[in-house]
N, C-alpha and C positions, 0 to 999 in steps of 0.2 A: 580297782581300775575299772571305769566303765567300757562297756562292750564296744570294740572297735567294728565286730561284725556290722553291729546297727549303723553307727555313725559313718563309715567306709561304704555305705551302700547308696548315699544321697551325693549328688552333685549340689553342694552348698554356694558353687558360685552363680547357680542360676535361682531365678526367684523361687521363694519357699514360702509356703503355708504352715500355720501350727493349728492342731486341735487337741484339746486337752478334754479327757473325759472323765468327768466327776460322778462317782456311781451311788453317791448319796442321795436318798430320798425320805420323806417323812413315812410314806407308805407306798406300794406298789400299786400302780393303776391296774385295772383287769384287762387290758389291752396289750400291754407294755410287755414287749419281748428284748428290749434293751438290757445289758448287764446293769443292774442296780441292785442295792442292798436297802431295805427298809430299816429305819432307825438310825439317828445320826448319834454317833457316840464320840464325845470331845477328844479322848485319847487316840481313837482310830483316825479320825479326822485330821488332828495336829500330825501324827506319823505320815499320812497321806500328802499333806499339804508340805512337810519338810522335804519328802522324797520327791515330788514332782517339782518344786522349784530348783532343786539340786540339778534334776535332769535337764530343765529348762536352761539353766546357765550352761551345761556342757554344750547344747546345742546354739546357746547364744554365740559362743566362744567359736565353733565349728563354721558358723555363718560370718566369722569374722567381723564380728560386731555391726553387721548389717540389720537392718530392721525386716520384720517378717512381712510380707505383702499383705497378708491377711491374718488373723488369729480368731478362733472360736472355742470358748469353753462351754462345752455342753453337758449332758447327763442322761439320766439322773437329775439332778436338781441343784445346781451350783450355789442357788439361794441358801441351802442346809450348811454350807461352810461357814455363813456368817461374813460380815464385812471385813473383819480382821484377817482371816485366812484367805478369803477371796481376794483381798487386796494384796496379800503377799504374792500370791501367782500372778495377779495382773501386772504388778510391778517388775516382776522377773521377766514377763513377757515384753515389758516396753524398755526394758534396761538397754535395748540396742535402738531405741526411737519407738514411738508409738505407731503400730501398724496402720496403714491405710485404711483398713477397717478391720475393727476389734469388736467382737461379738460375745455377749454372753447369753445364754438361756436364762430363766428364772421363772418358776411357777408365781401365779399371781399372788397366792396367799404368802410368800416369803418376802416379797419387795416390801421395804420400808425405807424412810428418809436416811437411816443409817448408811444404806448404800450409795447415796447420792454423790459423795466426793468420789467414788469410783468412776462415775460416769463424768464427772468433770475432768478427771485427770487421765483416764486409762481408756475405758470403753466408749466406743463410737456408736455402739448399736445394742438394742435390747430386743431380745427374742423371747416372747412370753407364750408359753402353752396356755391358751384359753380354753381350748378345745369345743366349747359350747356355752352359750348362755341360757340354757335350759336346765332349770333343776332336774327334769327327769332324766336328761340326757347324761348330767354331771354323774347322777347316781348310777346309770347303767354303764358309764364309763369307768366306774370305781375312783374317780377323782376324790382327792383329799381335800380339795377345795370346794366348797359350797357356793352357791352364786352370791352370796353377801361378800364373802372374801374375795371372789374373783372379780366383782365389780370394784372393791376397794383397792385391789393391785391394779387393773385397768386407769383408774382415776390417778393413782400415783405415777403410772407409766405417763399419763397423759402429761401431768406436772414435770416429770423429769425432760421431756420433748421441750416444755416451755422454758425451762430454766437453762438446759445445756445443749439443745438442738440435737437431743440423741434420737438417732434413726430408729424407729418403732417397728417391729414386726410380730404379727399374732398369727398363731396356729388355731386352726379350728378342723374338727374332724365331721365328716357326714357320712352319708348312705347308712345310716343306723337301724331303718326299719320303717315300716309304713306309717307308724306312730310319730315318726319324727318330722318336722316341718323343715325341709333340707335349706330353704332360702332364708329362714326367719334370721339365724343366726349370722349370716354373712350380711344381710340388710342393716341388722341391729350395729354390727361392728362398722360397718362404712359410715352409717349415719351419727353414731353415737361415740365411736372412740376412734377417730380418724387415724390412719396410719398411711405410710407409702409401701407397705408391704404386707400382704396376706398369704399364708400358706393353708390350702383346703384339701384335705386328705380324705380318700375314702376309706372308710374302716376295714381293714383286713383281719381275719381271725387268725394270730400266729400260734402254732403249735405250743403246747405246754402253760398257755395263759389262762387264766380263770373264764374269759369270755371264749376261748376255744372249747373249753369242757362243758359250758352252758349250751353253746350250739344255737344262739339266737337266730331268727329268721331274719337274713340281711336280703337286700335288693341283688338279685341275680344280674348278671353282665349286660343284659339289654337294657334292666332298670336303671344299673349305675349309669351307663351311657346316657340315658335321658336326664337323670339328676346332675350330672356332672356338667353335660351341655347348657343346662339352664344356669347353673351357677358361672360357668366360664363366660357365658353371654352377658348376664347382669354385670360382672365385674369389668368386663372389658367396656361395656356401655357407661361405667362410672369412671372410666380413664385409666383402668388397670392394663398394663401390659402382660399379656400371658406368656411369660417367658421360659416356663419350665412345665411339666406334668401337672404339678401341685402347686406351682408357685406363680404370683401375681406381685408386679410392682408398678408404682407411679413414679412420675418425675426422675425417672433413670435410676432409682433406687434398688436395683436388683441386688441381690445378695451375694456380694464379691467372693466371698469364701466357697460357698457352694457353686458359685459359678465356676471355680477352678476344679472343684471335682469334677463337674460335667464336662469340662473342656480336657481332663485327663491331666491334670498338671501336678505336680510334687507337693507332698504335703507330709509333715511329721505327725503322727499321733501318739500321743502319751497318756499315762492312766491305766487301769485295769480294764481291759477290753477294747483300749484305743488301739485304732489301726493305722498303720502309714502306707503310702505309695511312695517308693523311693526310685528314682532315676538315676542312674550311673551316667558318667561322661562318656561311657563305653555304648550306652544306650539299653543296658539291662535293666529289667523292671522287677523289682522285689515288693512282697508285702510283707509286712511285719504285724503282727497283733499279740499285744501283751494280754497274758493269760487273764481270765475275766475272776479274778479273787483279789479282794483287797489285802487278806493276808498275805497271799504270795507276793503281791506287789511291794508290799512294804518291807518283806523279809528279803527280796530279791536284792542283788548288787544293782547298782545305778545303770539303766538302760540294759536290764538283763530280764530274764524270765518271759520271753517271748516265743511264739511260734514264728518260722521263717518260712515263706515259699517264694521262688523264683519262677516268674511266670514265663511261660513258653511265648513265642511269637503269635502263635495262635489265640492263646488266653489274653494276651495283652492287647491283640487286635479287637477281639471280642468285647473287652471291657470299653474300649475306646470308641467303638462303634455304638454299642449300647447306650453310653453316656452322652454322645454326640446328638444322637437321634431323639433323646427326650428333653433337648435342651434348644431353644431357638437362637442360640450362639452358633449352633450347626456342628457339623462332623467336617474337620479339616481334611480333606480328601490327599493334600500334598504331605500333610503329615503322616497320614495314615499309611500312603504310598512308601513313605521312607521305613516305616516300621515292618510292613510286609514285603521290603525289598522288590516291589514291582509295581508297575503304573496301574492306577484305577482308571477302567474305562466308563469315564462319565456319561458317555453315550447311554449305556445300559441302564442308568440310574435316573435318566429323564422319565420314564415312564412310571417311576414310583409314586403311586397315588398319595397326596397329603405332604409332597416334598418338593422342593425346587433347589435348582442350583444357583448359588449367588457368589461369585467372586471366589470359586474353588472350594465353598463349603456347601454340603448338603443339608438344607435348613427345612426344619418341620412347620407346617402350620398346625392350626387345630386339629384337625383332622389327622394329620400326621402324629400328632402327640398321642391319639387314641390307640394307633396301631404301631408305635415305636418299636416294642418288643418283636412283632411279626416282621417289621421291615429290616431291623437289625439281623435277625435270623436268616433272613434272605440274602442279605450282601454277604454275611459270613460264608454260606453256603455257596456264593458266587466265586468268592476268594479261594476256598478251600474245597 
């Protein structure tokens, strides 16, 4: 029997998003701290696919056969599963109806035309981890995709958009060092591989990764500020809406799935390392994280093998504040007041540099996005 502890913690009468973590990669990039396993073994991937499909079906039933608002298959590299396994998962997600937005990540070297039918019938959006169009940068980052295969993947993604109107999103990494032309990748992407969404992340050295052990010389915080400001300004000049610290969209094509994270909404996370945020009808907030082990995940019972944490009022408020201030959807002060059981004195927030009050939301501008963490800390301190 599946764990009722997991399913009973969600209010499935409210809008729900679904995230599925695919842990398989051809090889692990030098900067990556997410749970993933290098090497793609058929038996292991078959067992993973069968397990996650069975769990999706349970959640489908709990949803009352209502479609997910958004769904996102990430990783790792979901492309490692191949079209048949990925198709089984995607079809299970769509059993209640195609989500309003259904994204899958895929590395450029994995995309081929055998995946195209999945974008015709299931996926509405492709998120591709390009990271760079500079051979030296790709090698520095330990990417398993060289420049030629990266360009082939980009060209195929453009074909996907032409054939099925698939929304495209590309990821880039910047702030690699003085040797790296921080604007070159961005300009090439905009001019040669048009999309309505770009994510541009400053490289951080995560403990335990090969890059962390190498200790390369990266730009300090002041240098990062200059680099990011230059990139942000350029993208805004090109018609992109800078709607979250690292995310830019044109033509209203914000990533709706990630917007639900930042607006602190409910989502189910499946797969080894997959995390969920559950809101009960009574207002309790719980975090579930499946243990980051493919072996444990496959051998555990359905919807079992997770760590569970019930967040305190302060912990959930801290998360909601931090998320809201990193996102131009803004922090919903009325909803926050309900969570902390007291009114928020909006007058005290008017002097917060880089933020403005709009229809009950505290909304950052570009200056605010740069100092979102410090502003969140200030608001939490004022509340507690």
